[in-house]
TORROKOL-992863 format. One record per residue (C-alpha): x, y, z; residue in three letters; residue number from 1. Coordinates in Angstrom, 3 decimals. Example, Ala and Ser with C-alpha at 12.3 -4.5 7.8 and 13.67 -1.06 7.14 Angstrom:
2
[atom [12.300 -4.500 7.800] 'ALA' 1] [atom [13.670 -1.060 7.140] 'SER' 2] 
//
This chain:
197
[atom [104.914 88.611 106.775] 'MET' 1] [atom [102.317 92.109 106.445] 'LYS' 2] [atom [99.555 90.501 105.002] 'LYS' 3] [atom [98.807 91.529 101.681] 'LEU' 4] [atom [95.701 90.923 99.514] 'ALA' 5] [atom [95.447 87.989 97.473] 'ALA' 6] [atom [94.509 90.564 94.904] 'LEU' 7] [atom [97.460 89.403 92.711] 'LEU' 8] [atom [95.819 91.283 89.949] 'LEU' 9] [atom [96.231 89.714 86.038] 'ALA' 10] [atom [95.247 92.362 83.533] 'LEU' 11] [atom [94.439 91.082 79.562] 'VAL' 12] [atom [95.894 93.760 77.875] 'ALA' 13] [atom [97.323 91.716 74.631] 'THR' 14] [atom [96.640 88.623 73.123] 'PRO' 15] [atom [99.484 86.864 74.938] 'ALA' 16] [atom [97.669 88.118 78.502] 'ALA' 17] [atom [99.890 90.047 79.902] 'ALA' 18] [atom [99.807 90.249 83.217] 'GLN' 19] [atom [101.282 91.537 86.239] 'VAL' 20] [atom [102.225 90.747 90.024] 'GLN' 21] [atom [101.002 93.286 92.070] 'GLY' 22] [atom [99.405 93.085 95.134] 'VAL' 23] [atom [97.359 95.920 97.280] 'MET' 24] [atom [98.173 96.123 100.640] 'LEU' 25] [atom [94.866 95.219 103.471] 'ASP' 26] [atom [95.524 98.160 104.440] 'ALA' 27] [atom [98.139 100.921 104.589] 'PRO' 28] [atom [101.327 100.681 106.013] 'VAL' 29] [atom [102.454 104.017 107.533] 'GLU' 30] [atom [107.021 104.419 107.327] 'LEU' 31] [atom [109.144 105.631 108.962] 'PRO' 32] [atom [111.277 108.876 109.286] 'ASP' 33] [atom [114.254 108.372 107.004] 'PHE' 34] [atom [117.208 109.943 105.890] 'GLY' 35] [atom [119.554 108.418 103.020] 'PHE' 36] [atom [122.441 110.454 100.837] 'THR' 37] [atom [124.297 110.379 97.498] 'ASN' 38] [atom [127.662 111.341 97.084] 'GLU' 39] [atom [126.294 114.671 95.721] 'LEU' 40] [atom [123.990 116.102 98.555] 'GLY' 41] [atom [121.646 115.213 97.747] 'GLU' 42] [atom [118.987 113.533 99.952] 'GLU' 43] [atom [115.596 111.952 100.261] 'PHE' 44] [atom [113.641 110.918 103.355] 'THR' 45] [atom [110.670 110.222 104.314] 'ASP' 46] [atom [109.218 113.981 103.663] 'LYS' 47] [atom [110.227 113.545 100.035] 'ASP' 48] [atom [107.189 110.875 100.131] 'LEU' 49] [atom [104.873 113.763 100.454] 'GLU' 50] [atom [102.095 115.620 97.965] 'ASP' 51] [atom [103.717 112.411 95.133] 'GLN' 52] [atom [103.742 108.957 94.537] 'TRP' 53] [atom [106.791 107.112 94.456] 'THR' 54] [atom [108.955 103.964 93.459] 'ILE' 55] [atom [110.846 102.509 95.509] 'VAL' 56] [atom [113.258 99.323 94.765] 'MET' 57] [atom [116.396 98.829 97.209] 'PHE' 58] [atom [120.002 96.724 95.027] 'GLY' 59] [atom [123.752 97.473 94.924] 'PHE' 60] [atom [125.035 98.243 91.846] 'LEU' 61] [atom [127.282 95.469 91.055] 'SER' 62] [atom [124.480 93.262 90.563] 'CYS' 63] [atom [124.835 91.742 87.874] 'PRO' 64] [atom [121.350 90.944 87.245] 'ASP' 65] [atom [118.371 91.370 88.710] 'VAL' 66] [atom [118.602 95.512 89.362] 'CYS' 67] [atom [119.894 96.373 85.266] 'PRO' 68] [atom [116.568 94.318 85.014] 'PHE' 69] [atom [114.423 95.660 87.213] 'THR' 70] [atom [115.505 99.494 86.314] 'LEU' 71] [atom [114.955 98.834 82.981] 'GLY' 72] [atom [111.807 97.484 83.063] 'ASN' 73] [atom [110.537 100.259 85.914] 'LEU' 74] [atom [111.416 102.747 83.015] 'GLU' 75] [atom [109.108 101.261 80.156] 'ALA' 76] [atom [106.073 100.925 82.714] 'ALA' 77] [atom [106.605 104.359 83.840] 'ILE' 78] [atom [107.060 106.281 80.595] 'SER' 79] [atom [103.808 103.395 80.079] 'GLU' 80] [atom [101.979 105.141 83.276] 'THR' 81] [atom [102.262 108.324 81.421] 'GLY' 82] [atom [100.399 107.555 78.723] 'LEU' 83] [atom [97.367 106.682 81.826] 'ARG' 84] [atom [97.828 109.552 84.721] 'VAL' 85] [atom [98.762 113.377 84.867] 'ARG' 86] [atom [102.302 114.211 84.580] 'PRO' 87] [atom [102.091 114.587 87.904] 'ASP' 88] [atom [100.718 111.593 89.290] 'ASN' 89] [atom [102.990 109.832 87.226] 'VAL' 90] [atom [105.939 108.061 90.155] 'PRO' 91] [atom [108.773 109.036 91.247] 'ASN' 92] [atom [111.417 106.256 91.219] 'VAL' 93] [atom [114.096 105.388 93.335] 'VAL' 94] [atom [116.694 103.482 93.873] 'PHE' 95] [atom [118.480 102.570 97.347] 'ILE' 96] [atom [121.961 101.000 97.734] 'SER' 97] [atom [122.318 98.329 100.140] 'VAL' 98] [atom [125.666 98.238 99.984] 'ASP' 99] [atom [126.866 101.594 100.868] 'PRO' 100] [atom [130.733 100.737 101.191] 'GLU' 101] [atom [130.628 100.344 97.573] 'ARG' 102] [atom [128.550 102.154 96.082] 'ASP' 103] [atom [128.431 105.388 97.838] 'ALA' 104] [atom [131.607 106.798 96.327] 'ALA' 105] [atom [129.196 107.141 92.785] 'PHE' 106] [atom [125.642 106.514 93.784] 'VAL' 107] [atom [124.051 108.904 92.304] 'SER' 108] [atom [125.280 108.111 88.871] 'GLU' 109] [atom [123.155 104.486 88.921] 'TYR' 110] [atom [119.481 105.151 88.336] 'ALA' 111] [atom [119.531 108.202 85.786] 'LYS' 112] [atom [121.528 105.220 83.357] 'PHE' 113] [atom [118.027 103.924 83.186] 'PHE' 114] [atom [116.668 107.829 83.208] 'HIS' 115] [atom [117.356 110.873 83.969] 'PRO' 116] [atom [115.116 111.315 86.375] 'GLU' 117] [atom [115.418 107.765 88.375] 'PHE' 118] [atom [117.177 109.080 91.103] 'GLU' 119] [atom [120.123 106.591 93.658] 'SER' 120] [atom [120.979 106.879 97.395] 'PHE' 121] [atom [122.326 105.245 100.019] 'THR' 122] [atom [123.159 105.030 104.132] 'GLY' 123] [atom [123.618 104.416 106.959] 'ASP' 124] [atom [123.441 100.467 108.222] 'ARG' 125] [atom [119.834 101.298 110.379] 'GLU' 126] [atom [118.981 103.517 108.332] 'GLN' 127] [atom [118.772 100.796 105.248] 'ILE' 128] [atom [117.168 98.166 107.600] 'ASP' 129] [atom [115.256 100.138 108.956] 'THR' 130] [atom [113.508 101.260 105.708] 'LEU' 131] [atom [113.970 97.522 104.211] 'ILE' 132] [atom [111.828 96.352 107.075] 'GLU' 133] [atom [108.919 98.547 106.766] 'ALA' 134] [atom [108.375 97.937 102.885] 'THR' 135] [atom [108.805 94.245 103.921] 'ASP' 136] [atom [112.058 94.183 102.006] 'SER' 137] [atom [115.746 91.432 101.873] 'PHE' 138] [atom [118.695 91.577 101.643] 'TYR' 139] [atom [121.503 90.359 102.502] 'ARG' 140] [atom [125.718 90.618 102.614] 'LEU' 141] [atom [127.755 87.489 102.186] 'LEU' 142] [atom [130.825 86.078 103.703] 'LYS' 143] [atom [133.245 87.459 102.274] 'PRO' 144] [atom [135.402 85.263 100.047] 'ASP' 145] [atom [139.507 85.445 99.980] 'HIS' 146] [atom [140.544 88.023 98.852] 'THR' 147] [atom [137.149 89.763 100.066] 'GLY' 148] [atom [134.647 89.965 97.604] 'HIS' 149] [atom [131.028 89.798 99.269] 'TYR' 150] [atom [127.430 89.064 97.170] 'GLU' 151] [atom [124.463 90.473 97.591] 'VAL' 152] [atom [121.370 88.524 97.997] 'GLN' 153] [atom [118.181 91.641 97.664] 'HIS' 154] [atom [114.648 91.090 97.250] 'SER' 155] [atom [113.531 91.877 93.806] 'SER' 156] [atom [110.375 93.431 94.685] 'SER' 157] [atom [109.191 97.215 94.237] 'VAL' 158] [atom [107.370 98.771 97.195] 'SER' 159] [atom [104.774 101.989 95.643] 'VAL' 160] [atom [104.211 104.402 97.887] 'ILE' 161] [atom [100.887 107.198 98.006] 'ALA' 162] [atom [100.791 110.944 98.329] 'PRO' 163] [atom [100.563 110.357 101.931] 'ASP' 164] [atom [103.318 108.409 102.644] 'GLY' 165] [atom [102.491 105.186 103.273] 'THR' 166] [atom [102.882 102.356 101.479] 'LEU' 167] [atom [100.563 100.408 99.377] 'ARG' 168] [atom [101.338 98.161 96.730] 'ALA' 169] [atom [104.502 95.776 95.900] 'LYS' 170] [atom [105.637 95.192 92.619] 'LEU' 171] [atom [107.413 91.736 91.574] 'GLN' 172] [atom [109.118 92.469 87.446] 'PRO' 173] [atom [109.380 91.797 85.853] 'PRO' 174] [atom [106.939 93.906 84.729] 'PHE' 175] [atom [104.151 94.068 81.443] 'ASP' 176] [atom [104.423 97.921 80.769] 'PRO' 177] [atom [100.768 98.599 79.645] 'GLY' 178] [atom [99.874 96.118 83.009] 'ALA' 179] [atom [101.366 97.887 84.820] 'THR' 180] [atom [100.658 100.976 84.565] 'ALA' 181] [atom [97.082 100.030 84.119] 'GLU' 182] [atom [98.148 98.657 87.263] 'PHE' 183] [atom [99.100 102.326 89.595] 'LEU' 184] [atom [96.507 104.242 87.151] 'ALA' 185] [atom [93.886 101.786 89.579] 'ARG' 186] [atom [95.584 102.546 92.264] 'LEU' 187] [atom [95.728 105.886 91.903] 'GLN' 188] [atom [91.644 106.347 91.418] 'ILE' 189] [atom [91.710 103.702 94.862] 'THR' 190] [atom [93.237 106.121 96.607] 'TYR' 191] [atom [91.599 108.550 95.626] 'ARG' 192] [atom [88.206 107.414 96.306] 'LYS' 193] [atom [89.621 106.600 99.461] 'GLU' 194] [atom [89.840 110.151 100.534] 'LEU' 195] [atom [86.986 110.929 98.948] 'SER' 196] [atom [84.695 109.213 101.847] 'ASN' 197] 
//
């Protein structure tokens, strides 16, 4: 596990003491070259990380709970973030399927169900494993049953990537929209200060 700053931010936003489970990395993590695609021929590569904030999550389209919950939660958090940062600093949300065998034929439709600007892709196993490892994420395809059906286990955390293409933070759902927006806004301020030094 990469060393994470013990910076679990508890941002009190309401009387209910809303919290965001966010950790900033001790140091930015360089990401490797990668390339994903979808059935529309759209691509998502390391070059697409440049000059914009990006949130990447991993999952699979038939996920019964974690993926739809997290994407729905992200939609609310991103909408709230749009009220606190400039439009060009609102993070892009990218969903990567770790189950290309079942998902490749219609992966592009998935993330857009939650927000029209969310994107989803998949790729070959090597590309998936490369980005999973680089972002300190996890997945496992379980052994198929007698019908050939198999389950997929995966981490629920999402990765926050800065405009220089480096991994800067991880967020763990559930995301309180206001607290998460505040976390992302402060992360951007920290990043800008770093660049100006």
